[in-house]
ZAKOL-784384 format. One record per residue (C-alpha): residue in three letters; x, y, z. Coordinates in steps of 0.001 Angstrom, whole numbers, padded with zeros to 6 digits, always signed. Layout:
% ZAKOL-784384
ALAXYZ
...
//
This chain:
% ZAKOL-784384
MET+064898+023278+082758
PRO+067745+022586+085168
ILE+067223+018767+085336
ILE+068365+017027+082102
VAL+067215+013574+081139
ASP+069912+011828+079011
LEU+067652+008869+078125
ASP+068252+009183+074391
VAL+072151+008857+075163
MET+071373+005613+077237
LEU+069148+004193+074538
ALA+071834+004834+071924
LYS+074550+003246+074010
ARG+072243+000226+074555
ASN+071111+000075+070818
MET+067605+000086+071971
SER+064573+001574+070212
VAL+062007+003806+071920
GLY+059260+001218+071376
GLU+061492-001660+072602
PHE+062431+000400+075657
ALA+058906+001587+076484
ALA+057649-002000+076412
ALA+060310-003248+078634
VAL+059635-000503+081199
GLY+055890-000625+080956
ILE+055252+002896+079774
THR+053964+004372+076529
PRO+056224+005647+073774
ALA+054563+009016+074139
ASN+055750+008997+077903
VAL+059236+008135+076777
ALA+059117+011120+074391
VAL+057888+013305+077316
LEU+060990+012216+079322
LYS+063390+012640+076445
ASN+062202+016041+075572
GLY+062433+017397+079170
ARG+058633+018059+079472
ALA+058231+015571+082376
LYS+057286+017279+085727
ALA+057728+014215+087735
VAL+058932+010671+087685
ARG+057637+007913+089935
PHE+060316+005999+091715
SER+058862+002842+090457
THR+059222+004042+086878
LEU+062806+005176+087547
GLU+063637+001791+089042
ALA+062247+000077+086004
ILE+064224+002459+083612
CYS+067415+001703+085625
ARG+066685-002058+085645
VAL+066117-002153+081718
LEU+069159+000004+081016
GLY+071364-001602+083758
CYS+072289+001897+085011
GLN+072075+004175+088016
PRO+069706+007247+088212
GLY+072620+009557+087883
ASP+073489+007996+084582
ILE+070149+009381+083108
LEU+069454+012444+085360
ARG+071706+015429+085770
TRP+071360+018876+087212
VAL+072657+021977+085456
PRO+072173+025410+086992
ASP+069855+028077+085455
GLU+071669+030653+083439
GLY+070470+033460+085663
ALA+071253+031748+088962
//
């Protein structure tokens, strides 16, 4: 997938557990896992805003684009 979610990196930098993060954002730990593993097909702007608020970061700190190998 060409969009990479670096959520695990940000959680490690903040010394925050998945459960603690999920509770603060208002999503389930299972949905955090979906984001971390790159299986999410969409993210609501309200969820992205909550993620950035909790982590004190910008969207570009957790989302990055990498070109497909064949492109």
